N, C-alpha and C positions, 0 to 999 in steps of 0.2 A: 363460604366462598368457594365456588366452582373454580377448576383449573382453567376453564376459559375465560372466566371474569379476573382472575387473577395475571393472566396474561396481559387482557386487555389495558387493566390498570396499571400493569408495568410498561407495556408500551407509551400509554400517554404520561405517566410519570418521566421514564426516560425521553421521551421527545420535548418534553417541558424543560427537563435540565439542559438537555442538549441545545435546544434554542435559547435558553438562559446564558449558556456557556458562549455562542457566539455573540449574543447582544454585548455581554460583558467584556468579551476578548478574553476568555479564561479557557486553557484547554479542555475540551469536552471529556476525554477520557478520564483526566483525572477528577473532575468535579463529577461526572458520573458515578465513579467508584467511591467516593466520598458520601454521595447521596445515597447509593445503595448500602453502605454499611452502617449510615444511621438509619436508616428505615429497618434494617435487618435486625437491630439492636432492640428496637420496639418490642414490648412483651407480646402484643397481640399480632403479630406478623406471623404466619405459618413460615414452618422452616422450607427453605427453597433447595430442592435437590434437581441438580442438572445432570441429565444423562450423557454418556460420551458422545451417542449418536447425534444429540441436538448439535453440539457443538462443532464436531468433525466434519460430520457429514452435512448439515443445514446451513451453519453459520459461515464455517472457514472456507470453504470454496470460494463464494462470491468475493469475500472481503481480500484473500490473497490476491484472485485474479484482478479484481480492482486497483490494488496496488502495484501489482505487475505492471498493468498497462500505462501506469503514469510513468515508467522508467523509460527514459529515451535512449534509443539504443547506440546514438553517437556518444553519448556521455558515458553509458557504460562500457564502451570499447576503450575509453580512455582509462576508466579506473579499475578494469577486471584485475589487476594485479592485487593492490590493496583489498580487492574486495575478496578474492582468493584466499589470501593470507588470512582475514579476518574470520571469513566462514569456515574456514577448516581448522586453521592453527588456534585461533582465539575459542573457538568451539572446544576444543579437544582440551585446551588448557583449562578453560572455565569448568569443565564437567569434573576434570581431575581435582582441580580444587574445592570445589563444592562439594565433591565425596569424600574429600580428607576431611574437611571442615565439620560436614555433617556427621559422619562417623565418630568424629571427637566430640563434639557438643550435644549430640541427640542419641537416643536408644537405637537408632538405625544400623543394621550390620553393614559391613562393607559393600556387598551386592547391592542392598536397597538404597544405600548412599549413593551408589554411581549411579542408580537408576534417577534419583533426584536430582543429581549433576547434570545427566544427560537433559532432564526435563528443562532447568532452567538456564541451560548453556547458551541459549540463543536471546537476541533481541526480538522484539515482537514488531511485525511489518505493519499489523493495523494500528497500533498504537503510534508507532513512529511516522506512518502516515499522517495520522489524524493531528498529531503534534506539529508536524511539518509544515502542514497547510497554514497555519498560525504564524510562521515565523520566515522571513524573506532571506533563507539562506542563499550563498553561492550557488548555481546549478550545478557546479562539479561536487561540491560536500555534500548537498540534498541528495543527488542520485548516490553517491558513496554510501550513505545514512541509510538510505531507503533500500538499494540492491543489496547492501551486505544484510540486512534485518531479512530480508526474502529469501537469500540464498543460504544463510547461517541457519534460518528455520529448517529449511531442507536438510541441512547437515545434520542438525541436532536431533530432528525427529528419526532420521534413520539411525543415528547414533542410538535413540532411544529405544526403537525397535530390538537393536543389538543387544543393549543392556537388560531389557524386559526378558528376551529369550534366554539370557542368560540366568536371570533371576527364577525364572519358572521352570527351565529346564531340569531334568533329574541329573544329568550328568553335566560336567564343566566344558564350557564352550573355547575351544582354542582360538589364538588370535589369527591364526592364519583364514579359519572358519569365519570368526566374526568381520575379518577385511572383506573376503568374500562376499558375505552377505550384504555388508556397507555397500559396494561397489555394485551388486545386483539391485539393490534398492533403489539407490541414487541414479545408476546410469539408465534403467529400466524406465525409471519416473520421466527422465529428461526425454529419451526417446518417444515414449507415450505422448508426453505434452506435444513434443514437436509434430508428431503424427496427427494429434487431434487438431493443433493449430493449422495445419496444413490442409485438412480436409474441409475444416470450417473456413477457410480463406476461399477455397473453391466454391462453396456452397454460395456465400455471401455475394461474390463477384457475379453470380448468376441470378439473383434475388431484389427484387425493386420492391418488395412489399413490405412496408413500415412494421406491421404487425409481426409476420414471419422474421423480420430482421431482429426485432426486440426480443422473440421468444429464442431465438438462437443465440443471442448475447447472454441470455440468463440462464442457458441450459448449458452453455460452453465450459464454464468452471465444473459444474458437476459430471458433466460427461468425462472429462480430463480427470477428475479426481477416483470416479468410481470404476472406471476402466482401470486406471492405474492399481487401485486396490484389490479389484477382482484379479487382477495379473501378480498381484503379491510383490507389487513394486512400490514406489512411494508417490502418494497421492497428491502430497504437496508439492513435490521436485514437478509433477506434471502439470499442476495448475499453475505453478510460477512461470515454466517456460512457456507453456501455451500463451499466457498473459504478456509476456514480454514480447513474444513473436508477433501475437497479433495487436499489440497496441503501435507497435512499430509502422504497421501497415494498415491500420484502421482508415486512415484518410483516403486511401487508395480502393478501399472495397466498396463504399456506398457514395450516396449523393447526400447532400446536405439536409435535406428533408429527414431521412432517415436516421444521419448522425444526431441531430438536435432531438429527436424522439428517443432513441436509444440513450443518449446522454442525460435526459431526463427520467425516466423510468429508472434506468441503473443508479441514478444519484440518489433518488428517493429509496430504493432498495437498502443501498449500501449505508445510508443515514439513518434507516430504521434498524439495521442489524447492528452497526457501531453501537448505537444508543443503547440498545437492550443488553449487548454481551457485557459491555462495560457496567452497567448498573446491575447485571447478574453476579458479575465477580464481587462485587462490593456486598450484595445481598448474601451470597453463600457462605462467608466466612463465618458469621455467627452460628449458621445451623452446621457447620463442621467441628467445632470446637469441642460441644458434648459428646461426639463420638470417640475423643481420646480416653485411653487408660489413665491410671493414676501414675505409670511411669513417664507418661508424655506431657505431664504439666509444665514442664520446662519450655514448651513451644514458643513463648514469645522470646526466651532468648536465643533460641534456633532460629527464627526468622530474622532476626536483628544480624547474627553472626553469619547467616548464608548472605543476606542482602548486601551486607558490607563485603564480604569476600567477593560476590557478582561485582561490584561496582569497582572494586580494588583492583580485580585482575584484569577487566576492561581498561582501567587506566594504566596498568602497567603494560598492557599489550598494544595498546594505541599510541603511546606517546613515543617509544621507540621506532614503531613503523612509521609515524609520520616523520621522526626527525631523519630517517634515513630515506625517504621519498623526497622530503626537502632538501637535502644535501646532493641527492642525485640529480633532482632538476636544476639546482645552483641558482634557486632565484633570492639570492641576498641570505641573510642569518635565519637560523633555526627559530621559529616562533612557536610558542605554547597555545596561542589562541585556535586554531584549528584541531589539534589534537582533544582540547579542553572540550570544545563543542561537541565532537565525535565520541568522546568517552561519555560526555553526560546525556547523550541522545541515546543511550542503551536502555531503556524501559523495558520490562516485562509486560506481557498482557495475556491476550486470547491464546495464543498456541501453547504455550507451559500450562494452562488450566486444561485445555483439550488434551494434550499428552498425559497429565496426571490422572484425570478421569478415566482414559483407556486404560489403566493399569489393571491387569485380571485380579479376581479375587482370590485364585488359588494358583498354586503350581501344577505341574505335569501330573506330580502323584498324588493330587490332590488334597494337600494339606493348604491350610490359608496362607497367604503371603503375608508375612509379619510388616506391622507398621502402615499398613497401607494408608489409612485416617491420616496419619501423621505426616505421610508425604502429600497429602491432598492440602492440609492445614499450612503446612510450611511452605507448599508452592502459591496458594491463594493469599497468604500473608507477605511474602516477597513480591508478588505482583501488586498487591495494593500499596505496598511501601514505596516502591519504585515508580509506580504512577503518580503518588501522592508527591514523594521528594522531588525526583527528576521531573515530572510533569510541570509541575508549579513553579519551578526554579530553572526550567530549560531558558524560557524567553530571558529572564535577568542575565542566565551566563552568556547566551549570545550577544545581549547588548553589551553586556561587560568586556567580550572579546572584540567587539566592534568589527566582526568580520559580516554583518547582516548588510544586504545591499538596501541603500536608501531607496524611498519610494521614488524620488528624483531619477535616479539609475534606470528604474525600469519603465518609467515616463520616457525617457529620453530615447532609450533603445526601440520601445513601441512607437513613437513619434518619428524615428529614421526609418523603420520598418514600413509604416502606413505612407510615407513619402515615396519609400521606393515602389511600393504596390501602386501607387497612383500614377508613378511615372510608367511603370509597364502598362496601366491601362490607356493611359495617352499614347504611349508607342502602337499599341494594339488598334485604339483609333485612325492613327495616322495610316495604318496600313490598310484597314478596311476602307478608308477615305481615297487612298491611292488607286484602289481596284474597284471602287465604286460598289462594293458590296453592302452597303446600307444607304439610306437617305441621309443627305447632309444635314436635315434638321434634327435628326435624332442622334447622330453623332455630334453636332455642336452642343445639344442638351446634355449629354454626357459628358462631355470636354469641360463644360462649366461646372458641372459638379466635382471632377476630379481636380480642376485647377483650384477648386474652393477649398478642399482637403490639401493641397499643397500651401495653401495660403492658411492653414489651420482653421478654417471655416467647419460649421456643423456639416456634416456629410448628410444629414438627413433633408438638407436642401434639395438633393436629388429629386425626390419625389413631390416638391412644388412645382417642377418643370416638366413632370410627365405628361405625355400628352393625352387629350381626352377622348379622340375617336376612338372605337375598337381596331380597326387595323392598324393605327398607328401606335397604340397600346400594344399590341402584339408585337409589332417589329421592335418596339424600345424594351421590351422583354428578352427578346432574342438576342439584341445587341448587348443588353446588360450583362446577360449569363456567358455571352462572349468574352466580355471583358473580364467578369469574375474569374473565369476560367485562367485567363492571361495572369491576373494577380494571384491566383491560388498557384500555378506555376514558379511565378517569381517569387513567392512567400516559401514556398519548399526549397527553393534555391539560396534563397538568403540562410533558411537553416543549415542546408547541407555545408554551405560555404563557413559556416560558423560566424556569420555576422550577427545572429540573433540565438536568444536561448530557446529551449523548448516551452517553458511558459510563454514566452513573447507568441511562438509559432501558435500554440494552443488556443491563446485569447484573439488571435487575427483571424484564424481560420474560423473561430467560432461566430466573429463578426460577418465575415463573410457568407457563412453558411445562413446566418438569420437574415442576410441581406437578400441573398440567393431565395430561402423559402418565403420571404416576403413579398417576392414577385408572384406568387401565385402560377397555378396553372394557365397553359396558352390556350 
């Protein structure tokens, strides 16, 4: 079997499993990892060896960028304090705890144990985002978990570079030097990400070609990552910052047709990458175990101990922080429901695997780094265990906590927003009628459709009353685009005034985009 054939079979397998997970309402990352693990245990399956470049350069940037784009800036400003504490304090605490446990129960020395701690210190944004799509968490909690997973990954990988630098250096690294390197990597990556986002925004404002827009969207995360890495800063931080900045302004940069095409293409790419990378995690573990030496045979105990430490430290860190935040807001008695969900959402995934694979083979003096295969096995084992354990049980935990939004809640919010958009459209028609800016017949046709929406009728009835003549059809399209522009402005105002969530805003914006794109060219 050639490498190309194996890759195509892997894509087919991952796509089928991910499709089945959607159909059965099972978390796709968890099912993909289990499927990959079972396939990897078959004796006739060749060993899977993933190079660091494939994960860190090819796969990670678009996945991180897609996750960062989904974070609404409004909610991020509200939760920035707990996100900061979790993304910095909890990462450092987890790295220290995992390092201590690993040095006690595995053959790893102190330095390499701390490298393992830095690798596993953060939650994974790809896994958290993929799992979160299946669960209707309140917007603020969803943003908290998702943004924490993005920013703590940046913190963890910067810490990882410092830890690896200590491990491979021929001399000891001082604390001030490590702190300076930490600030340079993180701060430099943030500046580069913001710069790339600004440049891309300027280009997209002046571009109306859907193909070119799609290419720009696909290239942006790679540009931010590669530029930051070439300048010896954090590529992950650059991608995250660029994604958050551009995600909050994307609706202002392009028109409806371009947004729909970019969304479709990017959605396909993300689906394939997520499916393949989680299947690879499961496939790789059976290939790594034979590389261990005799003194590393106790790796299952190490995986269990480290995974338990990761989960326990997160629980011990999130619960007190949540209690403090709840008391500060003064919204009644302190509840365990929110910290339970936030704690259990801390799965590990693609990021730790990419970091572990990038550990150098030798130190600066040419000697091999000790126990590198063991770190890979422990990392992959913890990733598999958390994805399976927490991934399959997160939905029951959310249901048990009773904080998930009921479908009726989202439906009522969307219905209120749609009514507000219809009223904005009617007001726009009234203004056009007052100045005689359009034929009264076309205004009345659109008015009937908008009134039907207020009465919860099918909005598709608008098309049944569209005029047949070429000149009338052109006028109708122009008038409808004017009304859609008014509805879009009202939608953004409803979101800015906290009347609707970001999820509702995105859904209604997509419906408006579909309607505008369906009008065709003039």
